[in-house]
C-alpha positions in Angstrom: 2.7 17.7 16.0 3.7 14.9 13.5 1.3 13.1 10.4 1.6 10.2 8.8 0.5 10.0 5.5 -0.5 7.1 3.6 -1.4 6.9 -0.2 -2.4 3.9 -1.8 -0.6 3.8 -5.3 -2.9 5.0 -8.2 -4.6 2.5 -10.5 -2.2 0.1 -12.4 -2.4 -1.2 -15.9 -3.4 -4.4 -14.6 -5.9 -3.0 -11.9 -7.4 -1.8 -15.1 -7.1 -5.6 -16.2 -8.5 -7.0 -13.0 -5.5 -9.1 -12.9 -3.8 -9.8 -9.8 -0.6 -8.3 -9.4 1.4 -8.8 -6.3 5.1 -8.3 -7.0 4.8 -7.9 -11.0 6.0 -5.2 -11.7 3.3 -3.3 -14.0 2.9 0.5 -14.4 0.3 3.2 -13.9 -3.0 3.3 -15.9 -3.1 7.1 -17.5 -6.2 7.4 -14.8 -4.0 6.4 -12.0 -1.7 9.0 -13.3 -4.2 11.2 -13.3 -5.1 9.9 -9.9 -1.6 10.3 -8.8 -1.7 13.9 -9.9 -5.1 14.9 -7.7 -3.9 13.6 -4.9 -0.6 15.5 -4.8 -3.0 18.4 -5.2 -4.9 17.5 -2.2 -1.4 17.8 -0.1 -0.6 20.8 -0.9 -0.8 22.5 2.4 0.7 19.3 4.2 4.6 20.0 5.3 6.2 17.0 4.5 9.9 16.2 5.5 10.5 12.8 4.2 8.9 9.9 1.8 9.0 6.4 1.5 7.9 4.2 -1.0 8.3 0.7 -2.3 10.4 -0.6 -5.5 8.1 -1.4 -7.1 6.9 1.7 -9.7 3.2 2.0 -9.7 4.0 3.0 -6.3 7.2 5.1 -7.1 5.9 6.8 -9.7 2.6 7.8 -7.4 4.7 9.2 -5.2 6.4 11.3 -7.6 3.9 12.0 -9.5 2.0 13.4 -6.3 4.6 15.3 -4.8 5.6 17.3 -8.2 1.5 18.2 -7.7 1.9 19.1 -4.0 5.2 21.7 -5.3 7.4 19.2 -2.3 10.0 17.8 -5.1 12.9 18.5 -2.4 11.1 15.6 0.1 13.8 13.1 0.5 12.7 9.4 -1.1 13.7 6.0 0.6 13.0 3.2 -1.4 12.5 -0.7 0.3 11.1 -3.4 -0.9 9.5 -3.7 2.8 7.5 -1.6 1.6 6.3 -4.0 -1.3 2.3 -5.3 -2.2 1.9 -8.4 -0.9 3.1 -11.8 -3.2 -0.2 -13.1 -4.3 1.7 -16.5 -5.9 0.1 -18.6 -7.8 -2.6 -16.0 -8.9 -0.5 -13.2 -10.6 -1.2 -12.2 -13.7 -4.2 -14.1 -13.4 -7.9 -12.3 -14.2 -9.7 -12.2 -11.3 -13.2 -12.8 -12.1 -12.0 -16.3 -14.1 -10.1 -17.0 -11.1 -13.5 -16.8 -9.2 -15.0 -18.6 -11.0 -12.8 -21.5 -11.4 -11.9 -21.1 -7.6 -15.7 -19.9 -6.0 -16.2 -15.9 -5.3 -16.1 -17.0 -1.8 -12.5 -18.8 -2.0 -11.0 -15.8 -4.0 -12.2 -13.2 -1.5 -10.6 -15.3 1.1 -7.3 -15.2 -0.3 -7.8 -11.7 -0.8 -9.0 -10.4 2.4 -7.9 -12.8 5.0 -5.0 -12.8 7.3 -3.0 -15.6 7.4 -4.4 -17.5 4.5 -1.5 -17.4 1.4 -2.7 -18.1 -1.8 -1.5 -20.7 -4.1 2.4 -21.1 -4.3 3.0 -22.8 -7.9 5.3 -21.9 -10.1 3.9 -20.2 -13.0 4.9 -17.5 -15.6 4.3 -14.7 -13.1 5.9 -16.8 -9.9 9.6 -18.7 -11.1 9.9 -19.0 -7.2 7.2 -20.7 -6.5 6.1 -18.4 -3.3 3.2 -16.8 -1.8 2.1 -14.5 0.9 -0.7 -14.1 3.5 -1.5 -10.8 4.7 0.2 -12.3 7.9 3.4 -12.9 6.0 3.2 -9.1 4.8 3.1 -7.8 7.6 5.9 -9.7 9.2 8.2 -7.7 6.7 6.4 -4.7 6.5 5.6 -4.0 10.4 9.3 -4.0 11.6 10.6 -1.9 8.8 7.6 0.7 9.8 8.7 0.8 13.5 12.3 1.2 13.2 11.9 3.7 10.3 9.3 5.3 10.2 7.6 5.9 13.8 11.2 6.7 14.5 10.5 9.7 11.9 7.4 10.7 13.9 8.6 10.4 17.3 11.7 13.1 16.2 8.1 15.0 15.1 8.7 14.6 10.5 5.8 14.6 8.8 5.7 11.5 6.9 4.0 10.3 3.6 3.9 6.1 2.9 3.4 5.1 -0.9 2.6 2.0 -0.8 0.1 -0.7 -2.1 -2.9 -2.5 -0.7 -1.7 -4.8 1.7 1.7 -3.4 3.0 -0.4 -0.2 3.9 -3.4 -2.9 5.4 -0.4 -4.3 7.6 -0.2 -0.3 9.1 -3.7 0.6 10.0 -4.9 -3.2 11.3 -1.8 -2.3 13.2 -2.4 1.6 13.6 -6.1 0.9 14.3 -5.7 -1.9 16.7 -8.0 -3.9 14.3 -8.2 -8.1 14.6 -8.1 -10.2 12.1 -11.4 -10.7 11.6 -12.2 -6.9 11.2 -8.9 -6.5 8.6 -11.3 -9.3 6.3 -13.2 -5.7 5.5 -10.5 -3.5 5.2 -10.1 -2.0 1.8 -7.2 0.9 1.1 -8.9 3.3 -2.2 -6.1 3.9 -4.6 -4.7 7.5 -4.6 -6.7 8.6 -1.9 -4.4 10.0 1.3 -5.2 8.5 4.2 -4.2 11.2 7.3 -2.9 10.5 10.7 -1.9 13.5 13.3 -0.1 12.3 16.5 1.0 14.0 19.7 4.0 13.4 21.4 4.0 10.1 22.7 2.6 9.1 19.4 -0.6 8.6 20.7 -3.1 9.3 17.2 -5.1 12.3 17.5 -7.0 12.4 14.6 -7.5 9.8 11.6 -9.0 11.5 8.1 -8.9 11.2 4.4 -8.9 13.8 2.0 -11.5 12.6 -0.5 
């Protein structure tokens, strides 16, 4: 019975500072490191054959710390930018509360939670490329990779863990749980809380649970 474990990175330094992060490569906070350790302890009894993460160090370090705490340091790890957080465009680096005061709580909520409305893409210090992504854009790079790599591993009976980010994981959960664009508005993935999916041999979901 193949198992998929999803885990969002622990609290990052910019989570602590209430700043939009996106593709900016910030470190875990001390609390985030402890969250990752705690997540690993919860996974000690789970067999894990393969691990995936993004190329951003808050996810990489969460996975490393969790696997060490779980006693599973020999598991092969693949890093790929397809699992990166969504790009927050001109919002990257900005304080979320100050941004809400400037643009309104409602507008910031739309940028953060909507399916197909990206943030502004003006060029800034933390967005020199002048790009941004909606959840739809994030899903367009995350889901093909998920289907061709992770789902293939699950079909082969492997147990897989993915350590990634709020929005790349939201796109995966949206697909697995068959959520609508309206339902995904209210989907939040907590930091360092393992979400466990168990499948049958045909990859039908048998159960889903969070390890509180």
